[in-house]
N, C-alpha and C positions, 0 to 999 in steps of 0.2 A: 679830547678832543685834539689837541696839539698834534700828537703822534701820527693822527690821521691824516693831518694835513702836508705833512712832510712828504708823503708819499706822492700825492697828488702835484706837489710841486716840482716832484721830479718825474711828474707827469703819469703816475701809475700808482696803484695801490698795492704796496710789496706784500703785506701779510694775509691779502686775502685772497681767495680762489680766482683765478682769472681764465676766462676762455680761450682757447687758441686763434690766432689771427685767422682768418677767414682765407680760405685757398685763393680768391683773387689776389693776395698779397704773398707774391714769390718769395722765398727764403733767401734768395740771392739779392733781393731789394733791401735788405736788412742792414741798418748803418752799421758800420764795421772799422771805418778807416776815415773819418773826419778829421782833418788838422784844426787843431785848436788855435784861432784866433780871436776868441771871444774874452778870456779871462787870465789872471796873470797872479803870480803870489803877490802878497800883499793887500789883494781885494777883501773887503768886509762889506755884506749886507744885514740890515737888520729888518726883519718884518713883525709887526704888529697883528694879532688875532682878535678879531671882534666877531661875538656870540649872539645872535638876535634870537629871541622867545617872545613872541607876541609884539608888544609894540616898544619892547626895551631893548637897547644895545648895550653889551657886556664887554669890556676890554678883558679879555681873558689870559693873553700872555702872549712871550716875544720867542722867536728863534733867530739865531745868529750864524750866519755862514761866514767863514774865513778861508782863506787858501794861505799856506805856508811852504817853503822849503824844508826839507829834512833828507836824511839817508835813511836807508831800510835793508839790512843785510849787506852794507857795503855798496849798494847800487843808490844813485841819486833819486829821489822821489818829490812828488809835491803831496802835500798834507792837505785835505780838505776835511774842514771840521764843522759840523753842526750841533749846536746846543739850545736846546728848547726846555723853555720852563712858563709854568703858570704864573700869573701875579698872586700875592699873597691873598689880595682881595678875592680872588676867585677859586681859592682852594678849601672853602667851605665845600665847595661843589664837586671839585675835582682837583688833585693834584698831581702834575708832572715833572719830573728832572730827566731829561734825556740826552745822551752824546751819541753822536752818529760819527765815525770817523772812515775817511778812505784814503787809501795812500796808492798813489797811481804813476804809471811811467810818464813822464812829462813828455814824452815825443807822440805817443801811440793814446795816451789818456786812458790806458786799461789799468783795470785794478790790480796791484800786489797784495793788497790785503784791506779787509773791511772788518771794523768791528763796532758793537753798539753796546751801550749801556742804558738800560731802560728802566725806569720806573714809574708807572702809571697807576694812580690810585693803587699802590700796593703789589701790581702786577710786574714782575721784575724780568730781563732777560739780561743775560750777560754773554756773549758770544764772539766768536772773531773766524773770518773766513782768510784762508791764505789761496790766493788764486795761481796755478800753474798752467798758463793758456798753452805752454809748449805739448804737455801732456793731456790737453782738454780736461785738466781737472781743478777740482777747488776742495781743499781740505778745511774741515770745520771743527772749532772747539767750543763746545757747549759748558761755560763755567758756571753756570747754575746747578749744573750737575755733581755728586761726588760720589766716586772720581769723576774727573771731567770727562765729558763724553767727545768723542772723537769720532768723525766718519768721513768718506770721502765718495764724491760726487763727479759724475761727467759732465761738463760744458762743451760750450761751444767756442770758438776762437773769438766771438764779437761779443761775448757775454759782458755785465756790468754789474756792479752792486748798486745799490738805491743811491748812494750819493753820486759815486762817478756819474752816474747816468744823469744827475741833475746837470752837472757840468759840461758833461757831452753834448748833452740836447742843445744848449746854448749855440752851440756851433752848426746847427741846421739852418740852412738857408731857405727859409720860408718862401722868399720872394719867387722861386721857381716852381712852387707849388698852387694847383689852383684849388679853390674853395671846395671842400668835400674829400681832398686827397687825404690817405692814411700813411703815416710815416712809421714803420716799425722800430722797434727796439727790443731787445733781450735782458732780462734781469735774473740774477740769481739770488734768491732768499728764500726761507724757511725751508731748506732742502730739494728745493727745484729750481728748474729754469722756467719763467714767465715770459711768454711771447705776446709784447704789448705793441700798444700803438697810440699815435697821437693823430687826431684829426685838425687837420688845418681848416679854419671858417674862413678868416679873411682878414683885411686892415682896418682900423678904426682907432679913434681917439678916446682915450678914457681920462677923468680926472680924479686926483686923488688929494691928500691934503699936501702932496708934496709939490703939486701941480699938474698941469696937462700933459698927457704923453700921447706919441705916435705908435700906435702898438700892432702886433701880430695878435690875433685872437686864436685860440686854441683850443682844444677838447680832449681831454684823457677819458679813455673807455673806464667805467666804474662797475662794480657789482654790487648786489644787495650786499649789506652789513649792519653792523648795529647803529652805524651813524651816518651811511649815505646811503640813498636808494640807487639802482644799478641804473646803468645807461650813460648817455654824454651829458648830464646835466651840470657839470662842473664847467665853469669857463676861466681860463688863463689869459691874462693880456701879459704879452712878452713884448719889450721894448724894440722896435722897429730900426735898431741901429747896430753897430759892431759889437754892442756889450750884450744884448740881446738877455736883459735880465726880467724877471716878473715884477710888475708893479702892482698887480692886484690877481686876487683870486676870490672867485665867489661860485658858492654852491649851496643850495637846498640840502638839509638835513634831515634825517627821520623825523627828529622834532626839531623846528627852527630853521635858522639859515646862520652861515659862516661866511665871515668876508676876511682875507688877509691883505694886508698892505704893506708895500715897501715904505718903510720910514726915516731910513737914513744909510749910507752908503759910503764909500771910500776907497781909495786904491784902484779904481775902474783902470781896464787897460786902455780904453778909448774914451774921446769926448763923449759926454752924455747929450748927444746931438737928437736923441728921441724927444728930449725934455722942449715942449713947446713954448 
């Protein structure tokens, strides 16, 4: 369950087939050059996952998001890292130990490199993507294969990986959208570019264990898979301030219900003004 929430937190499901954007959303409207004003190195967010089945809510695990500075092949980079793990008490049902990493250009937020080391109930993924936007290409390395399987794929200049997209989308100015508007974003994962979008629903207040927040409500489009039904059933609540961090995610599953809450944070770029 945990890995299948990471991608909706990025506003899409990365490992599932996704239909292209409708013709009503022109390619020129895709997000390509947003300036980062939302996050900074030193930021840390921790989310807790709850699974509901019948009348019971189970604490399933946590996911930690961190931003740090680093260098990659002689270039300044920001290191975005996401660690996901189930609690020991939940692992009788399903065990997860995942690491997702993105190395991005601090100016453009475009990815230099993406890596994921996934262990989900014994299902293993170990791979790396090296992006070359100047050549409109991405070079993939699958380390699960022996020898290492290497491929090259064409991409557009605006494409993101699943982690860089999470942070990039935090810079969307939702205040300029009307309820029902779709906001497109492109992501490369699993050997192809997915043309995805976020639907803006409106502004609302939401209460969690951290308190009450002024939020933007948004919905990513999902497709049928082993965990989620297709459509726009998942709802994300993103703080209506300059940080724009998700404080809650809710979604029905094929069996049961899942809720993800922000439980701690630090190093935010701006005061947490959405907290009421």
